[in-house]
C-alpha positions in Angstrom: 13.4 -26.0 12.4 17.3 -24.7 10.8 18.0 -28.0 9.6 14.5 -28.6 8.3 15.2 -25.5 6.1 18.6 -26.2 5.1 17.4 -29.4 3.6 15.1 -27.5 1.7 17.5 -24.6 0.4 19.3 -26.9 -2.3 16.0 -27.2 -4.1 16.2 -23.0 -4.6 19.9 -23.8 -6.1 18.4 -26.5 -8.3 16.2 -23.6 -10.0 19.1 -21.5 -10.7 21.5 -24.3 -12.5 18.0 -25.4 -14.5 17.5 -21.6 -15.7 21.1 -21.5 -16.5 21.4 -24.7 -18.3 18.3 -23.5 -20.4 20.1 -20.2 -21.4 23.3 -21.9 -22.1 21.2 -24.4 -24.7 19.5 -21.5 -26.2 22.9 -19.9 -27.0 23.9 -23.2 -28.7 20.6 -23.0 -30.7 21.5 -19.6 -31.8 24.9 -20.5 -33.0 23.5 -23.3 -35.0 20.7 -21.0 -36.4 23.4 -18.6 -37.3 25.5 -21.3 -39.2 22.6 -22.6 -41.3 22.0 -18.6 -42.4 25.3 -18.8 -43.9 23.8 -21.2 -46.6 25.6 -23.9 -48.8 25.9 -27.6 -48.1 25.8 -27.5 -44.2 22.3 -26.0 -43.5 20.4 -29.4 -43.0 22.9 -30.4 -40.5 22.8 -27.0 -38.7 18.8 -27.7 -38.9 19.5 -30.8 -37.3 21.7 -29.4 -34.4 18.8 -26.6 -33.7 16.4 -29.2 -33.5 18.2 -31.0 -30.9 19.1 -28.2 -28.8 15.4 -27.4 -28.9 14.6 -30.8 -27.7 17.3 -30.6 -25.0 15.8 -27.2 -23.9 12.3 -28.7 -23.6 13.8 -31.6 -21.1 15.0 -28.6 -18.7 11.9 -27.0 -19.3 9.7 -29.7 -18.0 12.2 -30.3 -15.0 11.7 -26.6 -14.1 7.9 -26.8 -14.3 7.8 -30.2 -12.3 10.4 -28.6 -9.6 8.1 -26.2 -9.5 5.1 -28.3 -8.5 7.1 -30.3 -6.0 8.6 -27.5 -3.8 8.3 -25.8 -0.8 10.1 -22.9 -1.1 11.1 -21.3 -4.6 13.5 -18.7 -5.4 10.8 -16.3 -6.3 7.2 -16.5 -7.3 5.9 -19.7 -8.9 4.1 -17.9 -11.8 7.2 -15.6 -12.7 8.8 -19.1 -12.6 6.5 -20.5 -15.0 6.6 -17.2 -17.3 10.2 -17.0 -17.4 10.8 -20.6 -18.3 8.0 -20.7 -21.0 9.4 -17.3 -22.5 13.1 -19.0 -22.6 11.5 -22.2 -24.0 9.8 -20.1 -26.6 12.6 -18.1 -27.8 14.3 -21.3 -28.9 11.1 -22.8 -30.0 11.3 -20.0 -32.2 14.5 -21.0 -33.9 12.8 -24.4 -34.1 10.5 -23.1 -36.4 12.7 -21.1 -38.4 14.7 -23.9 -39.0 11.6 -26.2 -39.9 10.6 -23.7 -42.6 14.1 -23.4 -44.0 14.3 -27.3 -44.6 10.8 -27.8 -45.7 11.4 -25.0 -48.6 14.9 -26.3 -48.9 16.2 -22.9 -48.6 20.5 -23.1 -49.2 21.1 -19.3 -49.8 20.3 -16.7 -47.6 20.0 -12.5 -47.8 22.8 -10.5 -46.0 20.0 -9.2 -43.6 19.0 -12.5 -42.6 22.6 -13.1 -41.8 22.9 -10.4 -39.9 20.0 -10.9 -38.0 21.5 -14.5 -37.2 24.4 -12.3 -35.9 22.2 -10.5 -33.6 20.2 -13.3 -32.2 23.5 -14.8 -31.2 24.4 -11.8 -29.6 21.1 -11.5 -27.7 21.2 -15.3 -26.5 24.7 -14.7 -24.9 23.2 -11.3 -22.9 20.3 -13.6 -21.8 22.8 -16.2 -20.4 24.5 -13.1 -18.5 21.4 -11.9 -17.1 19.9 -15.6 -16.3 23.2 -15.6 -14.2 22.4 -13.0 -12.2 19.0 -14.0 -10.9 20.6 -15.9 -7.9 21.6 -12.2 -6.6 19.0 -10.2 -8.1 19.1 -7.7 -5.0 23.0 -7.1 -5.1 22.9 -6.8 -9.4 19.8 -5.3 -10.3 21.7 -2.3 -11.8 23.6 -4.7 -13.8 20.3 -6.5 -14.5 18.9 -3.7 -15.6 21.8 -2.8 -18.0 21.6 -6.0 -19.6 17.9 -6.3 -20.1 18.1 -2.8 -21.4 20.6 -4.0 -24.2 18.5 -6.9 -25.0 15.6 -4.7 -25.9 18.1 -2.3 -28.1 19.2 -5.5 -30.5 15.6 -5.9 -30.4 14.4 -2.7 -31.9 18.2 -2.9 -34.1 16.5 -6.3 -35.8 13.2 -4.9 -36.3 14.6 -2.3 -38.4 17.2 -4.6 -40.0 13.9 -7.2 -41.0 12.1 -3.9 -42.7 15.3 -3.3 -44.6 15.5 -7.0 -45.3 12.1 -7.4 -46.3 12.1 -4.3 -48.3 15.4 -5.4 -50.3 13.6 -8.8 -50.8 10.6 -6.9 -52.5 12.7 -5.1 -54.7 14.8 -7.9 -55.9 11.8 -10.1 -56.4 9.0 -7.6 -58.1 9.5 -8.8 -61.3 10.7 -12.2 -60.8 9.8 -15.1 -58.7 7.1 -14.6 -56.3 7.5 -17.6 -54.5 10.7 -16.7 -53.4 9.6 -13.3 -51.9 7.2 -15.4 -50.2 9.5 -17.7 -48.5 12.1 -15.3 -47.8 9.8 -13.0 -45.9 8.3 -16.0 -43.9 11.8 -16.6 -42.9 12.3 -12.9 -42.0 9.0 -13.0 -39.9 10.5 -16.2 -37.8 13.7 -14.3 -37.4 12.0 -11.4 -36.1 9.7 -13.6 -33.8 12.9 -15.0 -32.1 14.0 -11.5 -31.3 10.5 -10.9 -29.8 10.9 -13.7 -27.6 13.8 -12.8 -26.2 12.4 -9.2 -25.3 9.6 -11.3 -23.3 12.8 -12.9 -21.5 14.1 -9.7 -20.7 10.9 -8.1 -19.6 10.1 -11.1 -17.3 13.4 -10.7 -15.8 13.1 -7.0 -15.1 9.7 -7.7 -13.5 11.4 -10.3 -11.4 14.1 -7.5 -10.4 11.5 -5.2 -9.3 9.6 -7.4 -7.1 12.9 -8.7 -5.6 14.4 -5.0 -4.8 
């Protein structure tokens, strides 16, 4: 009986490896997103990098879902696994949508608040890596996990305020000028805000798992 469970346990470790890989891919995607928000001639290349990282994340997501179906033992509830990997993937999907909008409208100059939101997104992605790395030892590190998820939620609130300030500044800049520039800029702000919303979903999902495992 013991040898049977020893055979099954590596499957659990595989889940954590995939979660960690996905989180690291999100960091790379966020750094590419921040780079494109600096504007200039490198915007298109940075957009293509975001697309590439999103594709890599999709593959990892499918690996997690397949492993969930095939595994007899999972590290925590199957529905929690699906929710977590989906919310992780949604965050980088939203980065891709941001990059697609920027490429579609050929934007090469970005507002200061957009660039600051890009910095916050990178910061949040790195915190997400830290939180995901603790999934394997939630019972021992629940206090640290809660601290990280609370920090992510605070950053989401800061990003919300920054988004509001940026949209207002954008309106004041264009209210007597090009309405289309305002509409496109507002769309970019909305996408950046949604990236942060998806990170908040990840933080809430990890907090929920931590509560169940405690």
